[in-house]
DSSP file (Angstrom, degrees, kcal/mol; ACC not computed):
  #  RESIDUE AA STRUCTURE BP1 BP2  ACC     N-H-->O    O-->H-N    N-H-->O    O-->H-N    TCO  KAPPA ALPHA  PHI   PSI    X-CA   Y-CA   Z-CA
    1    1 A M              0   0    0      0, 0.0     3,-0.1     0, 0.0   104,-0.1   0.000 360.0 360.0 360.0 153.8  171.2   73.7  132.2
    2    2 A P        -     0   0    0      0, 0.0    99,-0.1     0, 0.0    11,-0.0  -0.228 360.0 -81.0 -73.9 168.7  170.8   72.2  135.7
    3    3 A D    >   -     0   0    0      1,-0.1     3,-1.4     2,-0.0     4,-0.2  -0.118  45.7 -99.9 -60.5 165.4  173.5   70.0  137.2
    4    4 A Q  G >  S+     0   0    0      1,-0.3     3,-1.6     2,-0.2    -1,-0.1   0.591 108.4  88.7 -64.1 -12.9  173.7   66.3  136.3
    5    5 A E  G 3  S+     0   0    0      1,-0.3    -1,-0.3     2,-0.1     3,-0.2   0.725  87.0  51.0 -63.0 -18.5  171.8   65.4  139.5
    6    6 A Y  G <  S+     0   0    0     -3,-1.4     2,-0.8     1,-0.2    -1,-0.3   0.539  91.9  77.2 -94.3  -7.6  168.5   65.8  137.6
    7    7 A D  S <  S+     0   0    0     -3,-1.6     2,-0.2    -4,-0.2    -1,-0.2  -0.417  78.6 100.2-100.5  58.7  169.6   63.5  134.8
    8    8 A R  S >  S-     0   0    0     -2,-0.8     3,-2.0    -3,-0.2     2,-0.1  -0.793  83.8 -57.0-132.9 173.3  169.0   60.3  136.7
    9    9 A E  T 3  S+     0   0    0      1,-0.3     3,-0.1    -2,-0.2   103,-0.1  -0.322 122.6   1.6 -55.4 127.2  166.4   57.5  137.0
   10   10 A K  T 3  S+     0   0    0      1,-0.3   102,-2.2   101,-0.1     2,-0.3   0.714 119.0  93.0  62.4  26.8  163.0   58.8  138.0
   11   11 A K  E <   +A  111   0A   0     -3,-2.0     2,-0.3   100,-0.2    -1,-0.3  -0.864  44.1 141.4-132.3 167.6  164.3   62.4  137.9
   12   12 A G  E     -A  110   0A   0     98,-1.3    98,-2.7    -2,-0.3     2,-0.3  -0.977  29.8-129.8 177.5-177.0  164.4   65.0  135.2
   13   13 A Y  E     -A  109   0A   0     -2,-0.3     2,-0.4    96,-0.3    96,-0.2  -0.987   3.4-150.5-155.1 151.6  164.1   68.7  134.4
   14   14 A F  E     -A  108   0A   0     94,-2.4    94,-2.7    -2,-0.3     2,-0.2  -0.966  15.8-148.0-119.5 139.5  162.3   71.0  132.0
   15   15 A W  E     -A  107   0A   0     -2,-0.4     2,-0.5    92,-0.2    92,-0.2  -0.616  33.9 -90.9 -97.8 164.9  163.7   74.3  130.8
   16   16 A I        -     0   0    0     90,-0.6     2,-0.5    -2,-0.2    -1,-0.0  -0.660  43.3-160.9 -78.1 127.6  161.7   77.4  129.9
   17   17 A E        +     0   0    0     -2,-0.5    -1,-0.0     1,-0.1    -3,-0.0  -0.943  23.9 163.6-116.0 121.1  160.9   77.2  126.2
   18   18 A T  S    S+     0   0    0     -2,-0.5    -1,-0.1     1,-0.1    -2,-0.0   0.506  71.4  54.8-113.6  -9.2  159.9   80.4  124.4
   19   19 A E  S    S+     0   0    0     24,-0.0     2,-0.3     2,-0.0    -1,-0.1   0.513  90.2  80.8-107.6  -3.8  160.4   79.5  120.7
   20   20 A S        -     0   0    0     22,-0.1     2,-0.3    20,-0.0    22,-0.2  -0.684  54.8-173.6-100.0 156.6  158.3   76.3  120.4
   21   21 A K  E     -F   41   0B   0     20,-2.1    20,-3.1    -2,-0.3     2,-0.6  -0.998  30.0-114.7-148.4 149.0  154.6   76.2  119.9
   22   22 A V  E     +F   40   0B   0     -2,-0.3    18,-0.2    18,-0.2     3,-0.1  -0.739  32.1 175.4 -81.1 119.7  151.8   73.6  119.8
   23   23 A V  E     +     0   0B   0     16,-2.6     2,-0.3    -2,-0.6    -1,-0.2   0.691  66.6  17.6-100.2 -23.7  150.5   73.6  116.3
   24   24 A R  E     +F   39   0B   0     15,-1.2    15,-2.4     2,-0.0     2,-0.3  -0.988  62.5 179.0-146.2 145.8  148.0   70.6  116.6
   25   25 A K  E     +F   38   0B   0     -2,-0.3     2,-0.3    13,-0.2    13,-0.2  -0.992  26.2 101.2-147.0 138.8  146.5   68.9  119.6
   26   26 A G  E     -F   37   0B   0     11,-2.7    11,-2.6    -2,-0.3     2,-0.3  -0.952  55.0 -64.5 178.7-155.5  144.1   66.0  119.8
   27   27 A T  E     +F   36   0B   0     -2,-0.3     2,-0.3     9,-0.2     9,-0.2  -0.818  30.5 179.1-122.9 160.9  143.3   62.3  120.4
   28   28 A F  E     -F   35   0B   0      7,-1.9     7,-3.5    -2,-0.3     2,-0.4  -0.965  20.8-131.4-154.6 158.1  144.2   59.1  118.6
   29   29 A V  E     +F   34   0B   0     -2,-0.3     2,-0.4     5,-0.2     5,-0.2  -0.970  21.8 174.7-121.5 129.6  143.5   55.4  119.3
   30   30 A I  E >  S-F   33   0B   0      3,-2.1     3,-2.1    -2,-0.4    -2,-0.0  -0.999  75.2  -9.2-131.8 130.2  146.0   52.6  119.2
   31   31 A D  T 3  S-     0   0    0     -2,-0.4    -1,-0.1     1,-0.3     3,-0.1   0.841 129.7 -56.0  52.7  37.1  145.1   49.0  120.2
   32   32 A G  T 3  S+     0   0    0      1,-0.2     2,-0.5     0, 0.0    -1,-0.3   0.526 113.2 117.4  79.3   3.6  141.8   50.2  121.4
   33   33 A V  E <   -F   30   0B   0     -3,-2.1    -3,-2.1     0, 0.0     2,-0.3  -0.920  60.8-133.8-112.0 127.1  143.2   52.7  123.8
   34   34 A K  E     -F   29   0B   0     -2,-0.5     2,-0.3    -5,-0.2    -5,-0.2  -0.619  28.2-175.5 -79.5 131.9  142.5   56.5  123.4
   35   35 A H  E     -F   28   0B   0     -7,-3.5    -7,-1.9    -2,-0.3     2,-0.4  -0.878  18.9-134.7-125.2 158.6  145.6   58.7  123.8
   36   36 A Y  E     +F   27   0B   0     27,-0.3    27,-2.9    -2,-0.3     2,-0.3  -0.919  35.2 153.3-111.7 139.6  146.2   62.5  123.8
   37   37 A G  E     -FG  26  62B   0    -11,-2.6   -11,-2.7    -2,-0.4     2,-0.3  -0.936  23.6-152.9-155.9 177.6  148.9   64.1  121.9
   38   38 A A  E     -FG  25  61B   0     23,-2.5    23,-3.1    -2,-0.3     2,-0.5  -0.977  20.2-124.6-153.1 160.4  150.2   67.2  120.1
   39   39 A I  E     -FG  24  60B   0    -15,-2.4   -16,-2.6    -2,-0.3   -15,-1.2  -0.967  28.6-160.7-108.7 126.3  152.5   68.3  117.4
   40   40 A V  E     -FG  22  59B   0     19,-2.9    19,-2.2    -2,-0.5     2,-0.4  -0.921   3.6-152.7-111.4 128.7  155.1   70.8  118.5
   41   41 A Q  E     +FG  21  58B   0    -20,-3.1   -20,-2.1    -2,-0.5    17,-0.2  -0.847  23.2 165.2 -99.2 134.1  157.0   73.2  116.2
   42   42 A S  E     - G   0  57B   0     15,-2.4    15,-3.1    -2,-0.4   -22,-0.1  -0.960  42.9 -87.1-141.5 157.0  160.4   74.4  117.1
   43   43 A P  E     - G   0  56B   0      0, 0.0     2,-1.1     0, 0.0    13,-0.3  -0.416  34.1-132.8 -61.7 141.2  163.4   76.0  115.4
   44   44 A D     >  -     0   0    0     11,-2.0     4,-2.2     1,-0.2     3,-0.3  -0.782  26.7-178.4 -96.5  90.6  165.8   73.6  113.8
   45   45 A F  H  > S+     0   0    0     -2,-1.1     4,-2.1     1,-0.2    -1,-0.2   0.819  76.6  55.4 -65.1 -33.2  169.0   75.1  115.1
   46   46 A S  H  > S+     0   0    0      2,-0.2     4,-0.6     1,-0.2    -1,-0.2   0.910 112.2  43.4 -66.4 -39.6  171.3   72.6  113.3
   47   47 A A  H  4>S+     0   0    0     -3,-0.3     5,-2.0     1,-0.2     3,-0.5   0.855 112.2  54.3 -69.8 -36.5  169.7   73.5  109.9
   48   48 A Q  H ><5S+     0   0    0     -4,-2.2     3,-1.5     1,-0.2    -2,-0.2   0.862 102.9  56.0 -68.0 -34.5  169.8   77.2  110.8
   49   49 A Q  H 3<5S+     0   0    0     -4,-2.1    -1,-0.2     1,-0.3    -2,-0.2   0.743 104.1  55.5 -67.2 -21.9  173.6   76.9  111.5
   50   50 A Q  T 3<5S-     0   0    0     -4,-0.6    -1,-0.3    -3,-0.5    -2,-0.2   0.251 133.5 -88.3 -97.3  14.5  174.0   75.6  108.0
   51   51 A G  T < 5S+     0   0    0     -3,-1.5     2,-1.4     1,-0.1    -3,-0.2   0.287  93.5 119.2 108.0 -10.5  172.3   78.7  106.5
   52   52 A D    > < +     0   0    0     -5,-2.0     3,-1.7     1,-0.2    -1,-0.1  -0.673  37.4 179.4 -88.7  85.8  168.6   77.8  106.5
   53   53 A E  T 3  S+     0   0    0     -2,-1.4    -1,-0.2     1,-0.3    -5,-0.1   0.757  76.0  46.2 -62.5 -27.8  167.5   80.6  108.8
   54   54 A D  T 3  S+     0   0    0     -3,-0.1    -1,-0.3    -7,-0.1    -2,-0.1   0.292  80.3 136.4 -98.8  11.1  163.8   79.7  108.7
   55   55 A A    <   -     0   0    0     -3,-1.7   -11,-2.0   -11,-0.2     2,-0.3  -0.333  28.9-178.9 -66.0 138.5  164.2   75.9  109.3
   56   56 A V  E     -G   43   0B   0    -13,-0.3     2,-0.3    -9,-0.1    -2,-0.0  -0.893  13.4-150.8-126.9 158.9  161.7   74.4  111.7
   57   57 A K  E     -G   42   0B   0    -15,-3.1   -15,-2.4    -2,-0.3     2,-0.4  -0.914   8.6-142.2-126.7 161.3  161.3   70.9  113.1
   58   58 A Y  E     -G   41   0B   0     -2,-0.3     2,-0.4   -17,-0.2   -17,-0.2  -0.962  10.8-165.9-125.5 139.8  158.2   69.1  114.3
   59   59 A E  E     -G   40   0B   0    -19,-2.2   -19,-2.9    -2,-0.4     2,-0.6  -0.978  15.9-140.6-126.6 141.0  157.8   66.6  117.2
   60   60 A F  E     -G   39   0B   0     -2,-0.4     2,-0.4   -21,-0.2   -21,-0.2  -0.890  28.3-174.4 -95.6 118.7  155.0   64.3  118.0
   61   61 A V  E     -G   38   0B   0    -23,-3.1   -23,-2.5    -2,-0.6     2,-0.4  -0.913  12.7-150.4-120.3 147.2  154.4   64.3  121.7
   62   62 A M  E     -G   37   0B   0     -2,-0.4   -25,-0.3   -25,-0.2     2,-0.2  -0.917  21.5-117.2-117.6 139.6  152.0   62.1  123.8
   63   63 A S        -     0   0    0    -27,-2.9   -27,-0.3    -2,-0.4     3,-0.1  -0.552  17.8-168.2 -74.0 135.7  150.4   63.1  127.1
   64   64 A L        -     0   0    0      1,-0.4    22,-2.9    -2,-0.2     2,-0.3   0.531  65.4 -52.1 -94.6 -13.0  151.4   60.9  130.0
   65   65 A G        -     0   0    0     20,-0.2    -1,-0.4   -29,-0.1     2,-0.4  -0.873  63.7 -71.3 156.5 172.1  148.7   62.4  132.2
   66   66 A R        -     0   0    0     18,-0.4     2,-0.3    -2,-0.3    18,-0.3  -0.751  42.1-162.4 -95.2 135.6  147.1   65.5  133.6
   67   67 A I        -     0   0    0     -2,-0.4     2,-0.3    16,-0.1    16,-0.2  -0.821   3.4-156.3-118.4 162.6  149.0   67.6  136.2
   68   68 A Y  E     -B   82   0A   0     14,-2.7    14,-1.9    -2,-0.3    77,-0.3  -0.924  23.7-102.9-137.5 153.8  147.7   70.3  138.5
   69   69 A M  E     -BC  81 144A   0     75,-2.8    75,-3.8    -2,-0.3     2,-1.0  -0.571  35.7-125.6 -73.8 142.5  149.0   73.3  140.5
   70   70 A N        +     0   0    0     10,-3.2    73,-0.1    73,-0.3    -1,-0.1  -0.777  34.0 172.3 -92.8  97.9  149.4   72.5  144.2
   71   71 A K  S    S+     0   0    0     -2,-1.0    -1,-0.2     1,-0.2    72,-0.1   0.582  74.9  44.9 -84.4  -7.9  147.3   75.2  145.9
   72   72 A D  S    S-     0   0    0     70,-0.3    -1,-0.2    -3,-0.1     2,-0.1  -0.501  75.9-173.2-134.1  66.7  147.7   73.7  149.4
   73   73 A P        -     0   0    0      0, 0.0     3,-0.1     0, 0.0     7,-0.1  -0.343  17.9-150.2 -63.0 138.1  151.3   72.7  149.9
   74   74 A K  S    S-     0   0    0      1,-0.1     2,-0.3    -2,-0.1     0, 0.0   0.770  75.8  -8.7 -79.9 -24.8  152.0   70.7  153.1
   75   75 A S  S >  S-     0   0    0      4,-0.1     3,-1.1     1,-0.0    -1,-0.1  -0.922  79.7 -89.8-156.4 177.1  155.5   72.0  153.4
   76   76 A E  T 3  S+     0   0    0     -2,-0.3    -2,-0.0     1,-0.2    -1,-0.0   0.728 125.0  58.4 -67.0 -20.4  158.2   74.0  151.6
   77   77 A A  T 3  S+     0   0    0      2,-0.1    -1,-0.2    20,-0.0     0, 0.0   0.577  81.8 111.3 -84.9  -9.5  159.4   70.7  150.1
   78   78 A S  S <  S-     0   0    0     -3,-1.1    -8,-0.0     1,-0.1    17,-0.0  -0.347  77.7-104.1 -66.0 144.0  156.0   70.0  148.5
   79   79 A P        -     0   0    0      0, 0.0    18,-0.2     0, 0.0    -1,-0.1  -0.330  13.3-138.2 -66.8 151.0  155.9   70.1  144.7
   80   80 A A  S    S+     0   0    0     16,-2.0   -10,-3.2     1,-0.1     2,-0.3   0.764  87.9  10.0 -77.7 -28.3  154.4   73.1  143.0
   81   81 A M  E    S+BD  69  96A   0     15,-1.6    15,-2.6   -12,-0.3     2,-0.3  -0.939  76.3 127.1-142.7 163.1  152.7   70.9  140.4
   82   82 A G  E     +BD  68  95A   0    -14,-1.9   -14,-2.7    -2,-0.3     2,-0.3  -0.966  12.0 162.2 168.2-177.6  152.0   67.2  140.0
   83   83 A G  E     - D   0  94A   0     11,-1.6    11,-3.2    -2,-0.3     2,-0.5  -0.940  50.2 -50.4 162.1-179.2  149.6   64.4  139.4
   84   84 A R  E     + D   0  93A   0     -2,-0.3   -18,-0.4   -18,-0.3     2,-0.3  -0.703  54.2 177.4 -85.5 126.3  149.3   60.8  138.3
   85   85 A V  E     - D   0  92A   0      7,-2.5     7,-2.9    -2,-0.5     2,-0.4  -0.910  19.1-143.0-127.3 157.5  151.0   59.9  135.0
   86   86 A T  E     + D   0  91A   0    -22,-2.9     2,-0.4    -2,-0.3     5,-0.2  -0.977  17.9 174.7-123.9 129.5  151.4   56.7  133.1
   87   87 A H  E >  S- D   0  90A   0      3,-2.7     3,-1.8    -2,-0.4   -23,-0.0  -0.983  73.3 -13.7-135.3 124.6  154.5   55.6  131.2
   88   88 A N  T 3  S-     0   0    0     -2,-0.4    -1,-0.1     1,-0.3     3,-0.1   0.859 128.7 -53.2  54.0  39.8  154.9   52.2  129.5
   89   89 A G  T 3  S+     0   0    0      1,-0.2     2,-0.4     0, 0.0    -1,-0.3   0.490 115.1 114.2  78.4   2.9  151.9   50.9  131.4
   90   90 A K  E <   -D   87   0A   0     -3,-1.8    -3,-2.7    24,-0.0     2,-0.3  -0.900  59.8-135.1-110.7 139.5  153.3   51.9  134.9
   91   91 A D  E     +D   86   0A   0     -2,-0.4    24,-2.4    24,-0.3     2,-0.3  -0.727  25.8 178.2 -93.6 139.0  151.6   54.5  137.1
   92   92 A Y  E     -DE  85 114A   0     -7,-2.9    -7,-2.5    -2,-0.3     2,-0.6  -0.957  32.2-127.7-134.8 153.1  153.7   57.2  138.8
   93   93 A K  E     -DE  84 113A   0     20,-3.0    20,-2.4    -2,-0.3     2,-0.4  -0.931  34.0-153.0 -97.8 120.8  153.0   60.2  141.0
   94   94 A L  E     -DE  83 112A   0    -11,-3.2   -11,-1.6    -2,-0.6     2,-0.4  -0.810  11.0-169.1 -98.9 134.3  154.8   63.1  139.3
   95   95 A G  E     -DE  82 111A   0     16,-2.7    16,-2.1    -2,-0.4     2,-0.4  -0.972   1.9-164.4-119.8 139.9  156.1   66.1  141.3
   96   96 A C  E     -DE  81 110A   0    -15,-2.6   -16,-2.0    -2,-0.4   -15,-1.6  -0.986   5.3-174.4-127.7 125.7  157.4   69.3  139.7
   97   97 A W  E     - E   0 109A   0     12,-2.4    12,-3.0    -2,-0.4     2,-0.3  -0.963  23.9-128.2-119.8 131.0  159.4   72.0  141.6
   98   98 A P  E     + E   0 108A   0      0, 0.0     2,-0.3     0, 0.0    10,-0.2  -0.607  43.4 158.5 -72.7 136.5  160.5   75.4  140.3
   99   99 A K  E     - E   0 107A   0      8,-2.8     8,-2.4    -2,-0.3     2,-0.3  -0.878  32.9-131.8-145.4 176.2  164.3   75.9  140.8
  100  100 A E  E     - E   0 106A   0     -2,-0.3     8,-0.0     6,-0.3     0, 0.0  -0.995  20.0-128.3-133.5 141.6  167.2   77.9  139.5
  101  101 A N    >   -     0   0    0      4,-2.3     3,-1.9    -2,-0.3     6,-0.0  -0.137  45.3 -84.2 -76.2-176.2  170.6   76.8  138.4
  102  102 A R  T 3  S+     0   0    0      1,-0.3    -1,-0.1     2,-0.1    -2,-0.0   0.767 131.3  52.9 -60.2 -28.4  173.9   78.2  139.7
  103  103 A D  T 3  S-     0   0    0      2,-0.1    -1,-0.3     3,-0.0    -2,-0.0   0.389 121.9-104.9 -90.3   2.8  173.7   81.0  137.1
  104  104 A G  S <  S+     0   0    0     -3,-1.9    -2,-0.1     1,-0.3    -5,-0.0   0.610  70.9 147.6  84.4  11.6  170.1   82.0  138.1
  105  105 A V        -     0   0    0   -104,-0.1    -4,-2.3     1,-0.0    -1,-0.3  -0.706  46.0-127.6 -82.3 122.3  168.5   80.3  135.1
  106  106 A P  E     + E   0 100A   0      0, 0.0   -90,-0.6     0, 0.0     2,-0.3  -0.391  38.5 156.6 -74.5 147.0  165.0   79.0  136.1
  107  107 A F  E     -AE  15  99A   0     -8,-2.4    -8,-2.8   -92,-0.2     2,-0.5  -0.922  39.3-111.1-152.3 175.0  164.0   75.4  135.3
  108  108 A T  E     -AE  14  98A   0    -94,-2.7   -94,-2.4    -2,-0.3     2,-0.3  -0.974  24.0-145.1-116.7 123.5  161.5   72.8  136.7
  109  109 A S  E     -AE  13  97A   0    -12,-3.0   -12,-2.4    -2,-0.5     2,-0.4  -0.692  16.4-153.1 -85.4 140.9  162.8   69.8  138.5
  110  110 A L  E     -AE  12  96A   0    -98,-2.7   -98,-1.3    -2,-0.3     2,-0.3  -0.908  13.8-178.2-117.9 140.9  160.9   66.5  138.0
  111  111 A G  E     -AE  11  95A   0    -16,-2.1   -16,-2.7    -2,-0.4     2,-0.5  -0.995   8.5-160.5-140.0 137.4  160.5   63.5  140.3
  112  112 A F  E     - E   0  94A   0   -102,-2.2   -18,-0.2    -2,-0.3    -2,-0.0  -0.956   4.1-171.1-118.5 129.0  158.6   60.3  139.6
  113  113 A K  E     - E   0  93A   0    -20,-2.4   -20,-3.0    -2,-0.5    -2,-0.0  -0.981  29.1-119.7-118.6 123.4  157.4   57.9  142.4
  114  114 A P  E     - E   0  92A   0      0, 0.0     2,-0.7     0, 0.0   -22,-0.3  -0.320  23.1-132.0 -58.0 137.4  156.0   54.6  141.4
  115  115 A I        -     0   0    0    -24,-2.4     2,-0.6     2,-0.0   -24,-0.3  -0.833  13.5-144.7 -92.2 121.1  152.4   54.1  142.5
  116  116 A V    >   -     0   0    0     -2,-0.7     3,-2.2     1,-0.1   -24,-0.0  -0.772   9.2-141.4 -86.5 122.8  152.0   50.7  144.2
  117  117 A E  T 3  S+     0   0    0     -2,-0.6     4,-0.1     1,-0.3    -1,-0.1   0.780  97.5  57.4 -59.9 -29.2  148.5   49.4  143.3
  118  118 A N  T 3  S+     0   0    0      2,-0.1     2,-0.3    -3,-0.0    -1,-0.3   0.522  81.3 104.4 -82.2  -1.2  147.9   47.9  146.7
  119  119 A E  S <  S-     0   0    0     -3,-2.2     2,-0.4     1,-0.1    -4,-0.0  -0.612  84.0-112.3 -72.9 136.0  148.4   51.2  148.4
  120  120 A Q        -     0   0    0     -2,-0.3    -2,-0.1     1,-0.0    -1,-0.1  -0.576  28.5-144.4 -74.8 125.1  145.0   52.7  149.4
  121  121 A R        -     0   0    0     -2,-0.4    -1,-0.0    -4,-0.1    -4,-0.0  -0.627  32.9 -89.5 -83.5 149.2  144.1   55.8  147.4
  122  122 A P        -     0   0    0      0, 0.0    -1,-0.1     0, 0.0    19,-0.1  -0.249  45.7-120.6 -56.5 143.0  142.2   58.5  149.1
  123  123 A T     >  -     0   0    0      1,-0.1     4,-2.4    -3,-0.1     5,-0.2  -0.327  23.3-106.5 -77.5 166.4  138.5   58.1  148.9
  124  124 A S  H  > S+     0   0    0      1,-0.2     4,-2.6     2,-0.2     5,-0.2   0.908 123.5  52.2 -57.6 -41.7  136.2   60.7  147.3
  125  125 A E  H  > S+     0   0    0      2,-0.2     4,-2.3     1,-0.2    -1,-0.2   0.904 108.1  50.4 -64.1 -39.9  135.0   61.7  150.8
  126  126 A H  H  > S+     0   0    0      2,-0.2     4,-3.0     1,-0.2     5,-0.3   0.928 112.1  47.6 -60.8 -47.3  138.6   62.2  151.9
  127  127 A N  H  X S+     0   0    0     -4,-2.4     4,-2.9     1,-0.2     6,-1.0   0.887 110.6  51.7 -62.2 -39.3  139.3   64.4  148.9
  128  128 A R  H  X S+     0   0    0     -4,-2.6     4,-1.1     4,-0.2    -1,-0.2   0.913 115.0  41.7 -64.3 -40.8  136.2   66.4  149.4
  129  129 A L  H  < S+     0   0    0     -4,-2.3    -2,-0.2    -5,-0.2    -1,-0.2   0.922 123.8  36.7 -71.7 -43.6  137.1   67.1  153.1
  130  130 A Q  H  < S+     0   0    0     -4,-3.0    -2,-0.2    -5,-0.2    -3,-0.2   0.888 131.4  24.8 -79.5 -38.3  140.9   67.7  152.4
  131  131 A Y  H  < S-     0   0    0     -4,-2.9    -3,-0.2    -5,-0.3    -1,-0.2   0.357 101.6-114.8-115.0   5.9  140.8   69.5  149.1
  132  132 A G     <  +     0   0    0     -4,-1.1     2,-0.2    -5,-0.3    -4,-0.2   0.666  67.5 139.3  75.3  15.6  137.3   71.1  149.1
  133  133 A R        -     0   0    0     -6,-1.0    -1,-0.2    -9,-0.1     2,-0.2  -0.594  51.2-117.8 -92.8 156.9  136.0   69.0  146.1
  134  134 A E    >   -     0   0    0     -2,-0.2     3,-1.1     1,-0.2    -1,-0.1  -0.502  40.3 -84.1 -86.5 161.1  132.7   67.5  145.9
  135  135 A K  T 3  S+     0   0    0      1,-0.2    -1,-0.2    -2,-0.2   -10,-0.0  -0.202 111.8  29.7 -59.5 154.9  132.0   63.8  145.7
  136  136 A N  T 3  S+     0   0    0      1,-0.3    -1,-0.2    -3,-0.1     3,-0.0   0.596  86.1 128.7  67.9  14.0  132.2   62.1  142.2
  137  137 A K  S <  S-     0   0    0     -3,-1.1    -1,-0.3     1,-0.1     3,-0.1  -0.727  71.9 -91.3 -91.4 149.6  134.8   64.6  141.0
  138  138 A P        -     0   0    0      0, 0.0     2,-0.4     0, 0.0    -1,-0.1  -0.326  40.8-109.3 -63.7 143.5  137.9   63.1  139.4
  139  139 A D        -     0   0    0      1,-0.1   -15,-0.0     2,-0.1   -16,-0.0  -0.578  33.0-175.9 -69.9 123.3  140.8   62.4  141.7
  140  140 A D    >   -     0   0    0     -2,-0.4     3,-1.3   -57,-0.1   -72,-0.1   0.178  47.9-107.6-108.9  18.5  143.6   64.9  140.9
  141  141 A G  T 3  S-     0   0    0      1,-0.2     3,-0.1   -58,-0.1    -2,-0.1   0.715  74.7 -57.1  68.2  19.6  146.2   63.5  143.3
  142  142 A G  T 3  S+     0   0    0      1,-0.3     2,-0.4   -60,-0.0   -70,-0.3   0.515 112.8 111.4  90.8   4.1  145.8   66.6  145.6
  143  143 A F    <   -     0   0    0     -3,-1.3     2,-0.3   -73,-0.1    -1,-0.3  -0.855  57.9-138.2-115.9 150.3  146.6   69.1  143.0
  144  144 A R  B     -C   69   0A   0    -75,-3.8   -75,-2.8    -2,-0.4     2,-0.9  -0.769  15.1-123.9-106.4 150.4  144.2   71.7  141.5
  145  145 A N        +     0   0    0     -2,-0.3   -77,-0.1   -77,-0.3   -75,-0.0  -0.811  53.9 135.5 -92.5 105.1  144.0   72.7  137.9
  146  146 A D              0   0    0     -2,-0.9    -1,-0.1     0, 0.0   -78,-0.1   0.166 360.0 360.0-138.6  23.5  144.4   76.5  137.7
  147  147 A F              0   0    0     -3,-0.1    -2,-0.1   -78,-0.0   -79,-0.0   0.375 360.0 360.0-133.4 360.0  146.8   77.1  134.8
């Protein structure tokens, strides 16, 4: 696991997971708002330690937003992935960076930056010129979807 530096406000990390799988994915509506979610199946290690070798657990997860690969990083400090996400009604710009801990184990570092609504967002023309997209395409925050 990474150092505690990633377990702070507006920071985080994801590890590489090879034993979980998405078994269902779709949409649902609550209070008139459409959400995207999934059911993830994973080994239940605590039950397995007590002798139930085939025990699994299920988690209901909800999408916070779509993220994209950064095909045109501005510097070495630029995130490899990111995009606009919403959590508890607040919008954030999410950045994701591939890293390794001291033992060489890979993980992904996460950073969230609040989006201030009065900040001017790039126009469609700006996006088309900077990122090669055509007008009327959805704003992807400067990241491309290629995975």
